[in-house]
C-alpha positions in Angstrom: -24.9 6.7 -49.6 -26.9 6.8 -46.1 -29.2 9.6 -48.2 -29.9 7.3 -50.6 -30.4 4.8 -47.8 -33.0 6.6 -45.8 -34.9 7.3 -49.0 -35.0 3.5 -49.8 -36.2 3.5 -46.3 -38.8 5.9 -46.1 -39.3 4.4 -49.9 -40.9 1.3 -48.5 -42.3 2.6 -45.0 -44.7 4.5 -47.1 -45.7 1.9 -50.0 -45.8 -0.9 -47.1 -48.8 1.4 -45.1 -50.8 1.5 -48.3 -50.5 -2.2 -49.0 -52.2 -2.8 -45.6 -54.7 -0.2 -46.9 -56.0 -1.9 -49.7 -55.3 -4.9 -48.3 -58.2 -3.7 -46.0 -60.0 -1.7 -48.7 -60.1 -6.0 -50.3 -61.4 -7.3 -47.6 -64.3 -5.0 -47.7 -64.9 -5.3 -50.8 -64.7 -9.5 -50.8 -66.9 -9.0 -47.9 -69.5 -6.8 -49.5 -69.5 -9.6 -52.1 -70.2 -12.4 -49.8 -73.5 -10.5 -48.6 -74.9 -11.0 -51.3 -73.7 -14.7 -52.7 -72.9 -16.1 -50.0 -72.9 -19.4 -52.4 -69.7 -17.8 -52.6 -68.2 -18.0 -49.3 -65.6 -21.5 -49.5 -64.3 -18.8 -51.7 -63.8 -16.1 -50.8 -63.4 -16.3 -47.1 -60.2 -18.4 -47.7 -58.7 -15.3 -50.0 -59.9 -12.5 -47.6 -57.6 -14.8 -45.3 -54.8 -14.0 -47.8 -55.3 -10.3 -47.9 -54.9 -10.4 -43.7 -52.2 -11.8 -43.4 -50.8 -10.4 -46.3 -51.8 -7.1 -44.4 -50.0 -8.1 -41.1 -46.8 -8.4 -43.4 -47.2 -5.2 -44.1 -47.8 -3.8 -40.8 -44.4 -4.6 -39.7 -42.7 -4.1 -42.9 -44.3 -0.7 -41.3 -42.4 -1.0 -38.7 -39.1 -1.7 -38.9 -39.3 0.6 -41.6 -40.3 2.7 -39.4 -37.9 1.8 -36.9 -35.1 2.3 -39.4 -36.4 6.2 -40.3 -36.3 7.2 -37.4 -32.2 5.8 -37.4 -31.9 7.7 -40.9 -33.4 10.8 -40.1 -30.3 11.2 -37.4 -28.3 11.3 -41.1 -30.5 14.1 -42.8 -29.6 16.7 -39.5 -31.8 19.9 -39.4 -33.3 20.4 -43.1 -35.8 23.0 -41.7 -34.4 25.1 -38.9 -34.3 24.6 -35.5 -37.7 25.8 -34.5 -39.3 24.1 -37.6 -38.2 21.2 -37.1 -39.4 20.9 -32.9 -43.0 21.1 -34.5 -42.3 18.8 -37.6 -41.6 16.2 -35.1 -43.7 17.6 -32.1 -46.4 17.0 -35.3 -44.9 13.8 -36.3 -45.2 12.2 -32.8 -49.1 13.0 -32.5 -50.0 11.4 -36.4 -47.8 8.1 -35.5 -49.7 8.5 -32.9 -53.6 7.9 -34.4 -52.1 6.2 -36.6 -50.8 3.4 -34.6 -54.7 3.8 -33.9 -56.3 3.4 -36.5 -53.9 1.0 -37.6 -54.9 -1.5 -35.0 -58.2 -0.5 -35.2 -57.5 -1.4 -39.2 -56.1 -4.8 -38.1 -59.9 -5.6 -36.1 -62.1 -5.3 -38.4 -60.0 -7.0 -41.0 -59.6 -10.3 -38.0 -63.6 -9.6 -38.2 -64.2 -9.6 -41.7 -62.3 -12.5 -42.3 -62.3 -14.7 -39.6 -66.7 -13.9 -38.6 
């Protein structure tokens, strides 16, 4: 049961990250349409705001599932051996620092487009 929980939490983490990326692209796409046709501003700007808030929910799910993922890996143990696991953990820390910066920049970019 613990391994199943690990898989489900990991899936939610990855799915929410992908959904957040889709909201970023959606807001960008709507912004491009707005620049071409300003007459749609009332309709599309509201839609941009909706995507922004959906994106924030996705980020919250990513963070919560990420915390859950951290704890569920304790159940799995060392899969690749002690040395490989140490490298993997260090790589994961670096990856998540980079992704944290990218998510922050993406949220800021979304906000600037949705609430200009």
